[in-house]
VOGU-3710 file (C-alpha; in Angstrom, 3 decimals, decimal comma):
1> mfkkvlvanr> -69,123/-37,506/35,232  -68,013/-34,023/34,212  -69,411/-31,239/36,367  -68,078/-28,316/34,345  -66,860/-28,000/30,733  -64,926/-25,050/29,330  -65,769/-24,336/25,674  -62,602/-23,046/24,008  -64,317/-21,470/21,023  -66,818/-18,854/19,923
11> geiavriira> -69,832/-18,370/17,644  -72,386/-20,967/16,695  -70,245/-23,990/17,595  -69,733/-22,675/21,138  -73,511/-22,229/21,484  -74,050/-25,742/20,062  -71,697/-27,320/22,623  -73,167/-25,319/25,518  -76,663/-26,548/24,618  -75,508/-30,177/24,540
21> crevgietva> -73,845/-29,778/27,954  -76,947/-28,172/29,415  -79,111/-31,080/28,253  -76,940/-33,575/30,129  -76,697/-31,417/33,245  -73,134/-30,133/32,884  -72,217/-26,541/33,782  -70,423/-24,554/31,080  -67,679/-21,942/30,955  -67,257/-19,537/28,028
31> vysevdrhal> -64,133/-17,636/27,046  -64,271/-14,538/24,896  -62,238/-11,788/23,281  -62,921/-8,091/23,828  -65,118/-7,805/20,717  -67,113/-10,887/21,767  -68,008/-9,533/25,203  -71,717/-9,545/24,307  -71,660/-12,667/22,120  -74,408/-15,271/22,395
41> hvryadeayl> -72,137/-18,007/23,747  -71,121/-15,670/26,581  -74,774/-15,077/27,460  -75,648/-18,788/27,367  -72,770/-20,107/29,503  -72,917/-20,364/33,296  -69,576/-18,526/33,599  -67,512/-16,420/31,195  -63,924/-15,167/31,244  -62,095/-12,585/29,150
51> lgpapsresy> -59,171/-13,916/27,110  -57,743/-10,767/25,555  -57,884/-8,467/22,503  -59,800/-9,271/19,332  -57,045/-10,925/17,209  -57,279/-14,702/17,656  -53,540/-15,035/18,322  -54,070/-12,873/21,412  -57,276/-14,575/22,537  -58,705/-17,850/21,206
61> lradkiidia> -55,269/-19,207/20,263  -53,797/-18,539/23,731  -53,693/-22,107/25,020  -51,890/-21,031/28,189  -54,633/-18,564/29,132  -57,389/-21,065/28,410  -55,817/-23,773/30,558  -55,210/-21,248/33,351  -58,884/-20,237/33,270  -59,934/-23,907/33,281
71> rrcgadavhp> -57,855/-24,479/36,402  -59,164/-21,397/38,190  -62,831/-22,088/37,477  -62,578/-25,792/38,277  -63,462/-27,133/34,819  -63,203/-30,926/34,451  -62,876/-30,828/30,671  -62,270/-28,610/27,648  -64,167/-28,868/24,354  -62,260/-27,143/21,518
81> gygflaered> -65,066/-27,136/18,926  -63,496/-26,721/15,477  -60,820/-24,326/14,268  -58,513/-22,414/16,635  -56,941/-25,037/18,964  -59,088/-28,025/17,942  -56,314/-29,821/16,014  -53,306/-28,767/18,075  -51,714/-31,809/19,689  -49,716/-29,575/22,049
91> faaacaeagi> -52,967/-28,117/23,425  -54,479/-31,586/23,919  -51,283/-32,680/25,687  -51,238/-29,547/27,869  -54,822/-30,258/28,972  -53,837/-33,788/29,964  -50,807/-32,516/31,894  -53,079/-30,102/33,777  -55,428/-32,943/34,720  -58,192/-31,644/32,452
101> afigpkpssi> -59,978/-33,951/30,005  -59,721/-32,980/26,335  -62,991/-33,706/24,536  -61,350/-34,897/21,354  -58,724/-37,371/20,120  -55,431/-38,262/21,751  -52,439/-35,998/21,038  -50,707/-38,848/19,179  -53,676/-39,238/16,801  -53,823/-35,499/16,152
111> aamgdkaear> -50,097/-35,483/15,380  -50,317/-38,522/13,099  -53,199/-37,129/11,050  -52,362/-33,422/11,431  -49,304/-33,731/9,188  -50,869/-34,571/5,817  -47,764/-36,275/4,446  -47,465/-38,458/7,548  -51,204/-39,195/7,403  -50,811/-40,467/3,829
121> atvikagvpv> -47,931/-42,716/4,844  -49,885/-44,050/7,825  -53,032/-45,006/5,904  -51,001/-46,488/3,032  -49,541/-48,959/5,532  -53,107/-49,801/6,593  -54,049/-50,580/2,990  -56,174/-47,478/2,405  -56,103/-46,157/-1,194  -54,626/-42,650/-1,555
131> vpgtedvgnl> -54,369/-40,106/-4,351  -51,007/-40,556/-6,150  -48,433/-38,094/-4,833  -45,242/-37,726/-2,820  -44,912/-40,551/-0,324  -41,875/-39,332/1,642  -42,403/-38,083/5,192  -40,443/-34,991/6,204  -39,470/-31,697/4,650  -38,874/-31,991/0,912
141> tdeellkaas> -36,774/-29,411/-0,921  -37,995/-27,605/-4,022  -35,605/-29,680/-6,140  -37,005/-32,939/-4,752  -40,578/-31,755/-5,328  -39,827/-30,685/-8,923  -38,335/-34,097/-9,628  -41,332/-35,875/-8,060  -43,778/-33,708/-10,047  -42,482/-35,085/-13,356
151> qigfpllika> -43,105/-38,630/-12,104  -46,602/-37,888/-10,725  -47,724/-35,981/-13,815  -49,751/-32,822/-14,336  -52,128/-31,315/-13,351  -51,304/-31,648/-9,666  -51,788/-29,863/-6,353  -49,228/-28,382/-3,988  -50,609/-28,793/-0,457  -49,416/-27,712/2,974
161> taggggkgmr> -48,596/-30,677/5,214  -50,006/-28,833/8,218  -52,837/-27,301/6,206  -56,556/-27,168/5,871  -59,231/-24,901/4,411  -57,307/-24,435/1,162  -54,436/-22,537/2,817  -51,068/-23,212/1,189  -52,727/-24,988/-1,730  -51,878/-24,286/-5,380
171> evqsleempt> -52,945/-25,971/-8,612  -50,095/-26,609/-11,062  -50,626/-27,216/-14,774  -46,995/-27,407/-15,948  -43,430/-27,792/-14,703  -42,539/-24,271/-15,865  -44,955/-22,529/-13,489  -44,243/-24,795/-10,542  -41,216/-23,017/-8,923  -43,169/-19,772/-8,501
181> llqsarreae> -46,231/-21,579/-7,153  -44,087/-23,581/-4,739  -42,733/-20,412/-3,161  -46,219/-18,887/-2,978  -47,653/-21,999/-1,317  -44,799/-22,174/1,203  -45,248/-18,527/2,191  -48,980/-18,904/2,731  -48,523/-22,147/4,682  -45,884/-20,537/6,890
191> safgdgnvyl> -48,164/-17,565/7,559  -51,257/-19,666/8,276  -49,780/-22,615/10,196  -46,224/-21,656/11,131  -44,985/-24,491/8,905  -43,980/-23,951/5,276  -43,589/-27,638/4,419  -45,617/-28,860/1,416  -46,236/-32,084/-0,505  -47,631/-32,971/-3,950
201> eklvegarhi> -50,834/-34,730/-4,895  -52,259/-35,665/-8,296  -55,277/-33,557/-9,237  -58,256/-35,879/-9,687  -60,380/-34,079/-12,271  -64,169/-34,213/-12,098  -63,986/-35,589/-8,546  -66,488/-35,301/-5,735  -65,524/-34,551/-2,136  -67,021/-37,202/0,133
211> eiqiladthg> -66,383/-37,414/3,862  -67,246/-40,197/6,304  -68,141/-39,356/9,909  -66,619/-41,747/12,432  -66,984/-42,197/16,202  -64,574/-44,181/18,358  -64,341/-44,855/22,092  -61,525/-45,858/24,435  -62,737/-49,473/24,477  -61,801/-50,189/20,865
221> nvihlgerec> -65,213/-49,593/19,303  -65,186/-47,645/16,007  -68,268/-46,967/13,887  -69,127/-44,758/10,929  -72,257/-42,618/10,530  -72,388/-42,558/6,747  -71,187/-39,894/4,369  -71,601/-36,204/3,648  -71,409/-34,699/0,164  -69,107/-31,656/0,354
231> slqrrhqkll> -68,309/-30,979/-3,310  -69,910/-27,533/-3,516  -66,890/-25,396/-2,685  -65,343/-22,100/-3,617  -61,585/-21,695/-3,273  -61,546/-25,010/-1,387  -64,019/-23,624/1,181  -67,245/-25,588/1,593  -70,480/-23,707/0,957  -73,190/-26,358/1,090
241> eealspamdd> -73,286/-29,977/2,228  -75,698/-32,890/1,879  -76,252/-36,160/3,694  -76,468/-38,610/2,152  -74,633/-38,065/-1,151  -76,677/-38,358/-4,367  -73,636/-40,039/-5,967  -73,500/-42,949/-3,510  -75,291/-46,281/-3,234  -75,541/-48,680/-0,295
251> dlretmgsva> -72,657/-50,904/-1,409  -70,245/-48,001/-1,998  -71,319/-46,426/1,303  -70,528/-49,611/3,203  -67,190/-50,041/1,425  -66,045/-46,465/2,070  -67,335/-46,625/5,634  -65,295/-49,746/6,308  -62,170/-48,125/4,853  -62,751/-45,030/7,017
261> vkaakavdyv> -62,986/-47,213/10,125  -59,752/-48,958/9,088  -57,991/-45,587/8,680  -59,164/-44,480/12,145  -57,959/-47,696/13,741  -54,562/-47,222/12,072  -53,873/-44,272/14,415  -55,726/-45,715/17,433  -58,301/-42,954/17,068  -60,712/-41,924/19,840
271> nagtieflld> -63,705/-39,533/19,787  -65,336/-37,909/16,715  -63,436/-37,483/13,458  -63,902/-37,346/9,721  -62,143/-39,236/6,938  -62,224/-37,274/3,676  -62,122/-38,940/0,265  -62,113/-37,962/-3,388  -64,562/-39,950/-5,520  -63,829/-39,984/-9,255
281> kdknfyflem> -66,220/-40,419/-12,162  -65,691/-44,182/-12,158  -66,563/-44,517/-8,446  -62,934/-45,039/-7,431  -62,195/-43,376/-4,116  -58,979/-42,112/-2,564  -58,050/-41,017/0,955  -57,601/-37,252/1,103  -57,074/-36,405/4,774  -58,500/-36,849/8,252
291> ntrlqvehpi> -60,001/-34,042/10,311  -59,359/-34,869/13,947  -62,228/-32,812/15,314  -65,910/-32,035/15,054  -66,860/-30,802/11,575  -68,822/-27,655/10,745  -71,301/-29,772/8,798  -71,946/-32,387/11,517  -75,644/-31,362/11,931  -76,734/-32,986/8,656
301> temvtgidiv> -75,380/-36,331/9,859  -77,268/-35,825/13,113  -80,459/-35,120/11,135  -80,331/-38,348/9,082  -79,104/-40,649/11,875  -80,748/-39,143/14,960  -77,396/-39,343/16,800  -76,195/-36,334/18,799  -72,490/-36,283/17,924  -71,518/-33,700/20,553
311> keqirvargr> -73,134/-35,726/23,341  -71,286/-38,811/22,087  -68,038/-36,822/22,220  -68,680/-35,975/25,866  -69,645/-39,568/26,633  -66,441/-40,934/25,084  -64,272/-38,351/26,890  -65,744/-39,592/30,179  -64,411/-43,074/29,361  -67,753/-44,663/28,535
321> tlsyeqedvk> -68,557/-46,827/25,514  -70,408/-45,487/22,491  -74,187/-45,490/22,763  -74,454/-47,241/19,391  -72,998/-50,185/17,519  -72,653/-50,194/13,730  -75,855/-52,160/13,209  -77,761/-49,537/15,229  -76,912/-46,782/12,733  -79,861/-46,261/10,376
331> fnghaiecrv> -80,248/-43,556/7,751  -83,557/-41,750/7,491  -84,361/-39,179/4,811  -82,083/-36,477/3,454  -80,527/-33,340/4,967  -78,960/-30,211/3,450  -76,880/-27,529/5,155  -76,302/-24,031/3,774  -73,562/-21,957/5,378  -74,933/-18,433/5,727
341> naedpynnfl> -71,932/-16,105/5,531  -71,575/-12,336/5,788  -70,330/-11,825/2,235  -71,618/-10,378/-1,026  -72,214/-13,067/-3,694  -72,745/-10,356/-6,329  -69,315/-8,815/-5,633  -66,951/-11,796/-5,742  -68,053/-12,859/-2,233  -66,428/-9,823/-0,652
351> pstgrithsl> -66,721/-10,056/3,176  -69,337/-7,800/4,734  -68,984/-6,347/8,215  -71,350/-4,293/10,345  -74,099/-4,556/12,923  -77,058/-6,889/12,411  -80,097/-4,672/12,890  -82,778/-7,288/12,206  -82,846/-11,077/11,999  -85,848/-13,303/11,255
361> iptgpgvrvd> -84,904/-16,974/11,548  -86,918/-19,580/9,601  -88,759/-22,241/11,578  -91,244/-25,012/10,867  -91,055/-28,771/10,310  -87,610/-30,110/9,489  -85,776/-26,771/9,875  -82,818/-26,188/12,209  -80,672/-23,061/12,527  -77,356/-23,131/14,396
371> tgvypgfeit> -76,232/-19,561/14,971  -74,270/-17,391/17,366  -75,645/-13,984/16,393  -78,719/-11,883/17,212  -80,085/-8,403/16,338  -77,549/-5,891/17,607  -74,578/-8,235/17,226  -71,659/-6,857/15,233  -69,898/-8,854/12,514  -66,198/-7,953/12,725
381> pfydpmiakl> -63,296/-8,669/10,356  -61,398/-10,638/13,006  -63,075/-14,032/12,591  -64,775/-16,342/10,128  -67,728/-14,579/8,431  -70,195/-17,409/9,054  -73,405/-16,085/10,593  -75,346/-19,329/10,804  -75,848/-22,820/9,470  -79,290/-23,399/7,988
391> ivwgetraqa> -80,123/-27,110/8,058  -83,224/-28,807/6,707  -84,432/-32,401/6,656  -86,836/-34,084/4,279  -88,098/-37,596/3,683  -86,493/-37,419/0,235  -83,821/-35,237/-1,370  -86,502/-33,489/-3,434  -88,473/-32,617/-0,316  -85,324/-31,361/1,396
401> ilrmrralee> -84,584/-29,043/-1,558  -88,128/-27,646/-1,505  -87,913/-27,143/2,256  -84,567/-25,367/1,918  -86,080/-23,038/-0,701  -88,862/-22,148/1,698  -86,478/-21,639/4,622  -84,155/-19,405/2,580  -87,101/-17,261/1,519  -88,111/-16,827/5,176
411> yrivgvrtni> -84,608/-15,977/6,397  -84,161/-12,220/6,844  -80,893/-10,601/7,924  -80,582/-6,808/7,820  -77,404/-4,844/8,463  -74,874/-6,897/6,498  -74,878/-8,552/3,098  -75,175/-12,339/3,103  -74,769/-15,183/0,626  -78,421/-16,243/0,953
421> pfhqtmmdsh> -79,044/-15,233/-2,716  -76,265/-17,621/-3,734  -77,961/-20,511/-1,947  -81,333/-19,593/-3,453  -79,797/-19,636/-6,920  -78,157/-22,979/-6,181  -81,482/-24,488/-5,080  -82,898/-23,512/-8,504  -79,961/-24,902/-10,474  -80,953/-27,835/-12,683
431> rfmggqydtr> -77,547/-29,459/-12,237  -77,803/-29,242/-8,459  -81,333/-30,627/-8,454  -80,057/-33,509/-10,573  -77,092/-34,090/-8,262  -74,729/-33,550/-11,203  -71,855/-31,552/-9,750  -68,266/-31,896/-8,582  -65,681/-29,812/-6,701  -65,247/-27,478/-9,698
441> fveerfsmdd> -68,937/-26,810/-10,253  -69,239/-23,506/-8,362  -66,098/-21,956/-9,849  -66,422/-23,190/-13,429  -70,067/-23,943/-14,242  -72,162/-21,841/-11,878  -72,982/-18,145/-11,963  -75,197/-15,787/-10,020  -76,421/-14,652/-13,436  -78,308/-17,960/-13,576
451> agegkdayae> -80,650/-16,752/-10,847  -83,626/-16,959/-13,200  -83,027/-20,615/-14,073  -86,192/-22,612/-13,534  -88,244/-19,599/-12,415  -91,751/-18,796/-13,580  -91,692/-16,878/-16,874  -94,047/-14,318/-15,359  -91,868/-13,619/-12,320  -90,778/-10,219/-13,657
461> taailatlva> -94,370/-9,185/-14,403  -95,442/-10,329/-10,932  -92,658/-8,292/-9,374  -93,725/-5,156/-11,276  -97,350/-5,616/-10,241  -96,328/-6,153/-6,623  -94,305/-2,951/-6,741  -97,263/-0,979/-8,152  -99,610/-2,343/-5,489  -97,117/-1,502/-2,749
471> hretalsani> -96,711/2,010/-4,170  -100,494/2,558/-4,244  -100,895/1,350/-0,656  -98,096/3,630/0,472  -99,724/6,587/-1,281  -103,104/5,866/0,294  -101,602/5,541/3,742  -100,118/9,021/3,317  -103,517/10,653/2,652  -104,845/12,866/5,460
481> vnrnerdtsn> -108,591/12,577/6,087  -110,036/15,891/7,256  -112,427/16,015/10,211  -116,112/16,040/9,274  -117,637/19,539/9,214  -120,444/18,341/11,452  -119,861/18,225/15,197  -120,437/14,487/15,345  -120,202/11,345/13,232  -122,449/10,445/10,310
491> wkwvgrwerm> -123,790/7,470/12,266  -125,194/9,767/14,954  -126,689/12,076/12,311  -128,474/9,115/10,724  -129,812/8,070/14,136  -131,185/11,581/14,778  -132,772/11,718/11,307  -134,550/8,362/11,916  -135,957/9,520/15,287  -137,259/12,760/13,733
501> hr> -139,130/10,874/10,994  -140,828/8,184/13,051
//
């Protein structure tokens, strides 16, 4: 049994992990940078330690400092959350060497799936279908990649082998433009991950991005918790997710789930992870990559299965078996997650920084908000701009959409611009309501100018009338009522008049 867990992260995921630990009676330790001194995860934890200056390379990426703090405070385990050190096999190995449990997969699994080219080779051996691309493991030269591109065919994608989040990724339409894009992708990959190696992958047009959540323990048990629909993206960054996917049926779900379990077993995987697939128009699916960590969008899976994934992570790290077998996993209703970011959807999603002066979080049946901010908290340019994750559940997908509309209308954040209007527009999109979208939908077939789609034809008139009423009430409230000329109120004068005329 762990007595104390150090959370090596910040923001809403740190708060989420601290809450899970508190519910099972485990003390928590927070780490923070100088700008996060007053962050919510610092307030919630039992102990908190300063890491260093604001830049992540001097704070949240300092594995040596984090392990030193874990030793000094007597932490039994470290939970990395997602991002930062979550998929660094050297950090997982360093924790093990220090005698501290790493709440995540084994270093060997992280290494096998962290290098995308090696991950492809590994799952191919296990019989898992992959997107056509370069199959060689190791650093390929530009000449070798140009030769392979002609064999794969265009359009294709250049992808960083150590990448994620769209970093080091370029779309190539022809051989002529490829040399320039190769150099650009290598530079970005080197800057983001310290590794400029890239590989090629055929671009599957009109595809959907489907991911399968898996859980595995140290006793050989591996299960899947169904899929999440993650196709609504901008610049390869997810904006909104659903569970379950409107494009899936029970048979396809079971088939893809079984393949995901097979891929996890191929690397002797332990703890929580996600197998990502591309699903084409003909329902063919291809392995994309594996995320060896907890996903940002894990709450929607928790909402439809009733399984607390973070608690299962802690349970597995303690050496215990999973609480569930595959037949115990049941899917109930539908869940949607909107990532609320500090960015301006009307100005090309330009990041917005500043101090949050007011925040009104939606509540009510089927509504969950995972956040790490509060009124007075400052959004800085040093970290991811995500303010919160707004999650709703409904008995059906239609009910979940209606509930999300209501929750978005209730959500109020003052002080910074947010992408809430984007999500509101998406909820009113006919194509979204019909589940007819793919990974290119946001960038090619969606616009904030469509905000009126599906709205009441009298919405503009109603807005004008509401403005006039508000103006009249403001004017009336500004009127000054003079004191009555009499020395007392009219009620007393009436009382005196009645007594005089009895």
